N, C-alpha and C positions, 0 to 999 in steps of 0.2 A: 478334614479329609474330603468330605463330599464336594467341596469346591473344586477339587482336582479331577472329579469324575468326568470322563469324556467318551464320546462316540465319534470316530473319525468322520470328518466332512459333515458334521451336524452342529447346529448352534447349541453350545453348552447351556445357555439359559433355559432352553426347553427341557433339558434333563432335570433341572432343579425343581420342576413341577412334580417329578416322580421320586427324586432322591435328594433329601435334605434332612436336617436334624430331626424333624418330626415324622418323616415318611420314607419308606422304601417300597414303592409300588411297582409291580410288574403287571403288564397287560397280557394275560394268557388267552389265547384263542378259545372261543366258546366251544368249538368242536372237540377240543382236547378236554376241557372241563366236563363236558357232557358224555364223553366216551365211557363205555363200560370197562374197556381195557386199552391201555396204551403200551405197545410193545417197543422196547428200546433194543435196537441191535447195534452193539458197539462195533466200531471199526478201529482197530489199533493204529493210531497215528501219533507222531510226535508233535509237540507244540512248544513254541518258544517260551511261553509264560506258564502254561499248565503242566508241562512235562509230556503228558499224553492226553489225548482228547477223549477217547472211548465214546461216550454218548453226549459229550458236551455240546456238539453242534445241534443235537435235538432240542436242547434247552433254548438255544438261540432261535431255532425255527418255529417254536410254539409261541414265541413272543409276538404280540400283535402290533407293537409300535417300537420302532428302533430307538426313539428317544428315551424309552423306559429301560433300556438294557445297557448298562455300563460296560464299555469295552476295555478301557484302560484308565490309568491315573496319569494326568498330564505331567510331563517332565521326566527326568532321569531318576534312577534309583537314588543317586546322590542328593537329589532335591525333593525326595519323598514321592516320586512318581514311579511308573513302571513301563513307560513308553519306550525307553531305551536304557541300556545299562549304565553308561557313563555320560556325564555332561559333555555336550558337543554344541558349540555355539551355532553351527549351521542347522543342526536338528532343532535346536531351541527356536531359532529364527523361523524356520519352516513351519514348525508347530504353531507358533504365534501368528504367522501370516495366514495360515489356513483358518485358524480360529477367527481372526479379524474378518476374513472374507465371508465366513458363514454368518457372523453376527451382523455385518453391514450389507451383505449382498453385493458388495462392490467388486466388480470383475477386475479392477486394476491390480488387486492382490494376486490374481491368477498369473499375471505376467511375471511377477517377481518369483512366485513359487516355481513355475515351469522353467524359467531361465536359471534359477538357482539349483535345480535338481539334475542338470545335465552333467 
Protein backbone atom coordinates (compact mmCIF):
# COMPACT_ATOMS: atom_id res chain seq x y z
CA UNK A 1 0.00 0.00 0.00
CA UNK A 2 2.79 2.48 0.87
CA UNK A 3 3.96 2.38 -2.77
CA UNK A 4 0.71 4.14 -3.75
CA UNK A 5 1.17 7.05 -1.28
CA UNK A 6 1.37 10.36 -3.14
CA UNK A 7 1.57 14.11 -2.75
CA UNK A 8 0.40 15.89 -5.90
CA UNK A 9 3.23 17.52 -7.86
CA UNK A 10 6.01 15.94 -5.78
CA UNK A 11 8.40 13.12 -6.59
CA UNK A 12 6.92 10.00 -4.92
CA UNK A 13 10.40 8.57 -4.30
CA UNK A 14 11.04 11.33 -1.75
CA UNK A 15 8.00 10.25 0.23
CA UNK A 16 9.40 6.72 0.57
CA UNK A 17 12.06 8.13 2.91
CA UNK A 18 9.26 8.96 5.35
CA UNK A 19 6.62 6.29 4.65
CA UNK A 20 7.66 2.71 3.99
CA UNK A 21 7.21 -0.70 5.66
CA UNK A 22 9.58 0.25 8.51
CA UNK A 23 8.63 3.90 9.06
CA UNK A 24 5.84 6.43 9.16
CA UNK A 25 7.67 9.66 9.93
CA UNK A 26 6.03 13.08 10.16
CA UNK A 27 8.03 16.30 10.43
CA UNK A 28 6.27 18.48 13.00
CA UNK A 29 7.37 22.10 13.34
CA UNK A 30 9.45 22.70 16.48
CA UNK A 31 7.30 25.65 17.57
CA UNK A 32 4.29 23.33 17.79
CA UNK A 33 6.20 20.68 19.76
CA UNK A 34 7.55 23.26 22.22
CA UNK A 35 4.26 25.09 22.69
CA UNK A 36 2.58 24.90 26.08
CA UNK A 37 -0.83 24.96 24.42
CA UNK A 38 -2.04 24.45 20.86
CA UNK A 39 -5.57 25.69 20.28
CA UNK A 40 -7.48 24.01 17.48
CA UNK A 41 -10.40 26.04 16.11
CA UNK A 42 -12.42 23.86 13.78
CA UNK A 43 -14.20 25.32 10.79
CA UNK A 44 -16.96 23.11 9.53
CA UNK A 45 -16.26 22.40 5.84
CA UNK A 46 -17.05 19.48 3.61
CA UNK A 47 -14.29 17.44 2.04
CA UNK A 48 -14.43 14.94 -0.81
CA UNK A 49 -12.43 12.23 0.98
CA UNK A 50 -12.74 13.02 4.68
CA UNK A 51 -16.42 14.04 4.65
CA UNK A 52 -15.79 17.05 6.90
CA UNK A 53 -12.46 18.69 7.69
CA UNK A 54 -12.96 20.36 11.11
CA UNK A 55 -9.30 20.79 12.21
CA UNK A 56 -7.76 18.59 9.55
CA UNK A 57 -6.04 21.55 7.83
CA UNK A 58 -4.22 22.36 11.08
CA UNK A 59 -2.54 18.97 10.91
CA UNK A 60 -1.39 19.78 7.39
CA UNK A 61 -0.12 23.20 8.45
CA UNK A 62 2.08 21.96 11.31
CA UNK A 63 3.89 19.54 9.03
CA UNK A 64 7.36 20.88 8.23
CA UNK A 65 7.97 18.99 4.99
CA UNK A 66 5.41 18.31 2.29
CA UNK A 67 7.06 15.03 1.24
CA UNK A 68 6.32 13.61 4.70
CA UNK A 69 2.58 14.12 4.48
CA UNK A 70 0.64 11.63 2.38
CA UNK A 71 -2.22 13.32 0.51
CA UNK A 72 -3.75 10.44 -1.39
CA UNK A 73 -3.29 6.94 -2.74
CA UNK A 74 -2.46 6.75 -6.44
CA UNK A 75 -5.21 5.49 -8.70
CA UNK A 76 -8.95 5.00 -8.54
CA UNK A 77 -10.88 3.24 -5.80
CA UNK A 78 -11.28 0.33 -8.19
CA UNK A 79 -7.48 -0.06 -8.39
CA UNK A 80 -6.80 0.39 -4.65
CA UNK A 81 -6.30 4.16 -4.72
CA UNK A 82 -8.43 7.08 -3.62
CA UNK A 83 -7.43 9.85 -6.06
CA UNK A 84 -10.67 9.44 -8.04
CA UNK A 85 -13.73 7.21 -7.61
CA UNK A 86 -13.80 5.21 -10.86
CA UNK A 87 -11.10 4.20 -13.29
CA UNK A 88 -10.77 6.77 -16.05
CA UNK A 89 -8.11 6.32 -18.72
CA UNK A 90 -7.51 10.07 -19.07
CA UNK A 91 -7.15 10.61 -15.30
CA UNK A 92 -4.82 7.62 -15.10
CA UNK A 93 -2.69 8.99 -17.97
CA UNK A 94 -2.64 12.48 -16.44
CA UNK A 95 -1.64 11.10 -13.05
CA UNK A 96 1.21 9.10 -14.56
CA UNK A 97 2.43 11.99 -16.73
CA UNK A 98 2.57 14.28 -13.69
CA UNK A 99 4.49 11.65 -11.78
CA UNK A 100 6.95 11.13 -14.66
CA UNK A 101 7.47 14.90 -14.85
CA UNK A 102 8.21 15.09 -11.10
CA UNK A 103 10.60 12.13 -11.23
CA UNK A 104 12.54 13.27 -14.28
CA UNK A 105 12.19 17.06 -14.13
CA UNK A 106 11.52 16.88 -17.86
CA UNK A 107 9.25 19.77 -18.92
CA UNK A 108 8.10 17.94 -22.06
CA UNK A 109 5.50 16.14 -19.93
CA UNK A 110 3.97 19.52 -18.99
CA UNK A 111 3.00 20.05 -22.62
CA UNK A 112 1.06 16.77 -22.67
CA UNK A 113 -0.58 17.42 -19.30
CA UNK A 114 -1.71 20.96 -20.17
CA UNK A 115 -2.97 20.06 -23.62
CA UNK A 116 -4.80 17.02 -22.24
CA UNK A 117 -6.61 18.95 -19.50
CA UNK A 118 -8.45 21.40 -21.79
